[in-house]
C-alpha positions in Angstrom: -149.5 -121.8 205.0 -147.1 -124.7 203.2 -145.4 -127.4 204.9 -141.8 -126.2 203.1 -141.3 -122.8 202.0 -137.4 -120.7 200.7 -136.6 -117.7 201.1 -133.3 -117.1 199.0 -131.3 -114.1 197.7 -129.7 -114.3 194.9 -127.0 -111.1 195.2 -128.6 -109.6 197.9 -129.9 -109.8 201.7 -132.8 -110.8 202.4 -134.2 -108.7 205.5 -136.8 -109.7 208.0 -139.3 -106.7 206.5 -139.1 -108.5 203.0 -139.4 -112.3 204.7 -142.2 -110.7 206.7 -143.9 -109.8 202.9 -143.5 -112.9 200.8 -143.7 -114.9 203.4 -147.2 -112.1 203.9 -148.3 -112.7 200.2 -147.4 -115.7 199.1 -147.9 -117.8 202.1 -151.6 -116.7 202.3 -152.2 -118.8 198.9 -152.6 -121.9 200.2 -156.3 -121.9 200.3 -156.5 -122.1 196.2 -154.8 -125.4 196.5 -156.8 -128.2 196.2 -157.3 -129.8 199.8 -155.6 -133.0 198.8 -152.6 -131.4 197.3 -152.2 -129.5 199.9 -149.6 -131.5 202.2 -147.2 -132.1 199.6 -147.1 -128.6 198.3 -143.8 -126.6 198.9 -142.6 -123.2 197.4 -139.4 -121.6 196.3 -139.1 -118.2 196.8 -135.8 -116.6 194.7 -135.2 -112.2 194.9 -132.5 -111.6 192.6 -131.4 -107.7 192.4 -130.0 -106.8 189.6 -128.2 -104.0 188.7 -126.9 -103.1 184.6 -125.2 -99.1 183.7 -128.8 -96.7 183.6 -131.3 -99.0 186.0 -132.4 -101.6 188.6 -134.1 -104.3 188.2 -135.2 -106.3 190.6 -136.9 -109.8 190.1 -139.0 -112.9 192.0 -139.1 -115.9 191.1 -141.9 -118.6 193.6 -141.7 -122.4 191.9 -144.4 -124.1 193.3 -144.4 -127.8 193.5 -147.4 -129.7 193.4 -148.2 -133.6 193.1 -148.9 -133.3 188.8 -147.4 -130.2 188.3 -144.7 -127.0 189.1 -145.5 -124.1 189.1 -142.8 -121.1 187.3 -143.8 -117.1 188.2 -140.8 -115.2 187.1 -141.3 -110.9 187.7 -139.4 -108.2 186.9 -140.1 -104.7 188.0 -138.3 -101.4 189.5 -139.3 -101.6 193.2 -139.6 -105.4 195.0 -142.1 -104.9 196.1 -144.4 -104.8 193.4 -142.6 -107.8 191.6 -143.5 -109.6 194.9 -147.3 -108.2 194.3 -147.2 -109.3 190.6 -146.0 -112.2 191.2 -148.7 -113.6 193.6 -151.6 -111.8 191.0 -150.2 -114.5 188.4 -149.3 -117.0 190.6 -153.1 -116.5 191.9 -154.7 -116.7 188.8 -152.6 -120.4 187.8 -153.6 -121.9 191.3 -156.8 -121.1 190.0 -156.9 -122.9 186.3 -154.7 -125.9 188.6 -157.6 -125.8 190.9 -159.9 -126.0 188.0 -158.0 -129.6 186.1 -157.2 -131.1 188.3 -160.7 -131.2 190.8 -162.0 -134.3 192.1 -164.1 -136.5 189.5 -165.8 -137.2 192.4 -167.0 -134.0 193.5 -168.4 -132.8 190.1 -170.5 -135.7 190.3 -172.3 -134.5 193.3 -173.0 -131.2 192.9 -173.5 -132.8 189.1 -176.5 -134.9 191.1 -177.5 -132.4 193.3 -178.5 -129.9 190.7 -180.7 -132.5 188.8 -182.2 -132.8 191.4 -183.7 -129.3 192.2 -184.6 -128.9 189.2 -186.6 -132.6 189.0 
């Protein structure tokens, strides 16, 4: 779980059921963050509910602060739960890219050394 996890509602209230769902979906993504970045990573979730004349739109915006980068994912859907699910999928992909980019060079050298020793 993240050290700092904030959930804010804009033009709407966040009920306990929705808060629990967000914790379940977004809170479990810390396993995709490298171990050295887990201590300083924190998340802000903004839930916005907009109503126009003909349709309702729900927006979920997740800002994830990491040591060398900030990830911002914004998704709008008709249903709040659908917006959270889509945001979770996008954030998971971004975290996998972050982990590949900022992975320790020491680990890469260690793995490459193992492969070269096995083939020799």
